[in-house]
N, C-alpha and C positions, 0 to 999 in steps of 0.2 A: 487440481491437478498437483499433489504434494507428496514430500518423502513419506508422509503418515498415512494419508487416504486420499485415493483419486476417485472420481466418479462422476457420472453423468446423469441429468435428470430428464425426464420426458413431461410435458404437459404442465399445466399451472391450476392447481385445485383452488387456492385463493391468495391474493394480496395483503400484505401487512402495511397498512397505510399510514399509521400513526408515527410521528418522527421519532426517531430515537434518542433524543436530547435528554429525555428520563429514563433512558434504558438500563441505566445502572440502579433503580429503584425498583425493588422486587414488588411493591405494591403500586408503582406509575403506571400510566395508562399504557405506554409501550408493552411493559412486561405482561399486564392484564390481556391485552389484545394477542400477544403472541400465544399465552396458555390457553385462550379461548380458541384460536385459530388450530392449535395442536388437537384439541378435544374434538373440534368439528371435523377434523381430518380423520382422526381415529374412528368415530363415529360414521363417518363415510366409507370405512373399510381399507384406510391406507395403513398399511402397517410400518410403525416405527417411522412416523412423519418426521420431515426435516425442513428447516426454513433455510432459504438459500439466498444470495443476491449481494447488493452493494449499499453502503450507508455513505451519505455524502460528508464532505469534509465539515460542512454546517450541519450538525446532528439535528438541529432543529428545523430542518427541511426534510420533506417527505423521502423516505428510502426508496430502493428498488428491491425489495424484498418478496419473497413467495414461498409458500409451500407447494412443490411439484406433486402431478400425481403419483409418480413413481421415480425410482433412481435405481440405478445399478452402480457397483463398484467394479475396479479394474485394477491390476497392478501396473505400477507405472514402469518399471523396468522391462516387463514382458511387452507392453505397449510400445516403448521406445525401439526396442531390439526386432518386435515380430513384423512391424509394417513401415511403410514410406512415409515420414510425417514431414517431409519437406514441402509437400503440395506443388501446385502449379503455378505457372506465370500469373503474376498479378497484373492489374491494371496499369496503363501508362499513366505517371503523375505529369500532370500539366500546368500546376501553380503550387508553390509554397509561400506562406505568409508568416512571418515571425510577430508573434503578440506577446509583449511589446517588442519595439525594433530594439537594436543593439543598445544605441545611445540612451534609450529611454530605460532599459534594464539597468544599465550601468547607474544612471541617476537614481534609480531606486535603491540599489545596493548603497550608494554613498549616503542616502539620507538614513537607511537601516544602520549603517556602520555608526553614523553619528548618533542614532537614538541609543544603540547598545552601549555607546561610551558615556551615557548618562545616568548609569547605575540603577535606574528604574527598570531598565529592559536588559536582560543577559543575552538573548539570542531570538531571532525571529527568521523564518524560512520564507523566502520569496521564489516565486515561480514564473515560468513563463510557458506560452503555448507554441506550438507549430501546427498550424491549419494547411491541410494538403487537399488539394482536388484532384481526382483521377478522371480519365476518359470514360471510363465505365464503372459501374458500381463495383463495389470491393466484395469479393467472395470471402466474408469472416471466417470461414470454415478453413479456407486455405490458408489465409493470414493466419490462424492461429495454428495450423501445423508447422509454418515457417518458424515462427515463435518459439514453440516448444522445440523444434529441431535446434535452433541457435540457443535456447536456454533450458536445456533438459533438467538442471538441478534447481530450478527456481519454482515459486509456487505461481504456477499457471493457471489462468482462468479465463472463462468466456460467458459472460453474463447477457442473457438477451434483454432490450429494454424496449420499449415501446416504438423507438423511431430506430433501432439499430441494435448495437451492441457495445458492450464494454469488455476489453480483452487486455491481457498483458501477461507480464512475468515478473512479478515481484519477488524481490531478496528478502523482504522483511516480514518476519513473523510477529505479529501484534500480540496474539494471545491463543494459545492451544491448551485446551482442557479436557482430560480424560478421567473421568471419575473425579476424586478431589484433587488430583494431581494438575497443575498448571505449569506453562513454560511460555517465556517471551524473549525474542532476541532482538531488541532495538540496535538500529544502526545509525551513526552519525559520525560524520568524518570520513571522506574519500579521496581516491586518489587513482589517475587513470593508469591502466595496464599497459605494458610493452609487450611486443611481438617477441622480442629477445629474451630468453629465460633469464639470464642473469640480471638484466635491467629490469625485468618485471619483478624479480625478488627483491632488488633494491628499492624499488618504488614502495614496495610492501613495508619493507623495514623502515624506510623514511616515514610512511604514514604512522608506523607504532611511536616513532619518535617525536612526531610533529607535535609542539606546544599548542599550537592553534587548534588543531584536529582534537587533541586529548582535552582541550578544555570543553569544546563544543560536546564530545561524547558525554563528558562527566555531567553536564547540565541535565543531559536527558536521563542518564542512570539515578540521579539524585532525585529527581522528581518521579521516575518510576518506582523508586523504593518507596518514597514519603506517600505515594497514592495507594500501592499495594500492601504496605505493613499492616494497616488495620483489618483487612479482610484475610490476612494469609497467618498460616503456621508454620515455621521453619523456613522463612523466606530466605534464598539463598541468591546473593548478588555478588558475583565475584569483584575484587579489587581492582584487576587490572582487565582491560578488554583484550580481545583476541582479533584475528582477521579472518574475514571471509570474501569471497570475490566472486563476481560475474565474469562472462566473456570481456567486458569493457572496463569494470572499476575494481579496485580494492575498497574495503568498508572496514572501518572500526565496529567491532560486534561485541556485545556482552549477552552473555546466555544465562537468563533469569529463571528460577524455577521456585516452587513452593507448593504448599496445599491450601485449599481455602478453608478458613476457618468456618464457614458455614455451609453445609453440604448442600442446601439448597439454591446457594448462587450457581447461575449457569454460565455457560462460556460468553455468551452474548452480552450478560450483565458486567462482567469483567472486562469485556472489549470495549463497552461503552465508558465503563469507569476510566479507562487509559486514552481514550481518544478524545481530541486529537494530541498525540505525545509531542513533546518538544522536538522531536525529530522530523515533524512536519508541519509544526506551528511555530513553536517557540518557548522562551521561559521568562517571566510568567507567562501563562496561557492566555489569559483575558488581555493583557496589554499587547502581546504579540498579535493576537487574533485582531484587535481594534486597527494595529498599524499594517496588518495585511489587507483589511478592507480598505485602508487609505490609500495604500501605494498600487496593489494590484490592479490594472484595469480590465478586469475580468472576474467572471465569478467561477470558481473553482469547480463547483457541482461535486459530480462523483469524484474527481481526482483529489488526490490527498485524504480521500475517506479510508474505508474499509471495505475488504470483499470476503465472504467466506460462507461458512454454514454453522448451524447448531441444531442438534436433535433434542426429543423431548426430554430425554435424561439430563440434558445440561451440558453433555459434551459438544465439542466444537473446534472450528479452526478459523481464525481471521488474520488476514494479512493487509499491510498497508498499500493502499491503490496507488502505486506508482510503477514506473516503467510500463506505462499502458497507453492504449489509445481508444477514443470514442469514435465509433464508426457509423455513420448514416448515409447509405446509398452511396454516392461518389466523394462524399465528404469525409475526411479523417482528421481528427484532433488529436494531436501529442502533447504530453506535459512532463515537465521536469522541473525541479526545485532544488534550492541549495541553501543550508544554513548560514546565516550572516551574524558573526560575533564580531567584537572590535578588532581583531586583526584581520578581518576579512579584506579583500581588494575587489573592486568591480570588474577587473580583467579576469581575475582568476575563478570568481563566482560564474561570469559568463562563459569561460571555457569548461567549468565543471558542469552545468547544465547542458551544455553541447554533447559533451561525452555521455551524460545520461541518455540525451535522446537517441544517441547511436544506437542503443538497443532495438528500437522500434523503427529508426531508419533503416538498420540493416535488414529488417524484416521486410522491407519494402526494395531492397536493392540499392539503397540509396547512401550506404556508408561512404 
């Protein structure tokens, strides 16, 4: 559900099982399987097949992608105005467990700050989880309605998984492609919003003036430009970021656009080329990824990956899998991350990840 296209799918014609690590290569195994799956779907009578689902943070692991039997679109504004999206009461929460605990997360951040001060690593993104147990199984459709009601302007998603569902309200567009035109709006640098309008506006202005957040944001933009330039014509990367907001946070954002140099390149190929961006991993990517594996005491799995769709013509839309939850029965896992640079402090990064978790906690009535 996005400002550009919103739709619901029914059924599952076939799954895409090849990891997307080679997804940027036209003749790689992933793209070959995707083309074969589209042909099979079309031969089976599915008009305009589309692949939907999620790709993990580690794109060398199997994705959760499939071609549905059918899909139908709807207008987001009509949906929001024409029905009650708030849903009913959710099950009672009986336990919450932080992973890692606060003192361990702060120690992770301190180690990351030290690593970024050694010149070989400019930024690394560290994350934490919140595991929730409810008394009764969670109705994910009801939870999704609450998430949409609280985040009507976000990229909202609900992806069925073998053991439950992945759902959330991402504010970050990784890649949208229509025809030869593509768009990306990376976010990096954030500040907590305030209920009082004047203080809220001041928080946004302070974020725009923050040297630490501007530095973190520029690292992301520089790498995005470097990655996209060889594949683009007329690449437009504004020299100054702007502001976007969610109900809980201000973000620094830069709206990038251009045309693909090769009309055969599809949206999923470009998204795989960008994934993971420094906004969710760090810079340089390989060094940041190694440090994440060393410091984080869990596997991110689908968190920090990407979720979206791509059709046979190469159009598509992929967003970063943040502000999200993975639900299986009465078990709910929430995810939040923060970019660590030399000017970061353990206290501020703990607070930032806590604010980001509030999007999902609010959906459970736990704000």
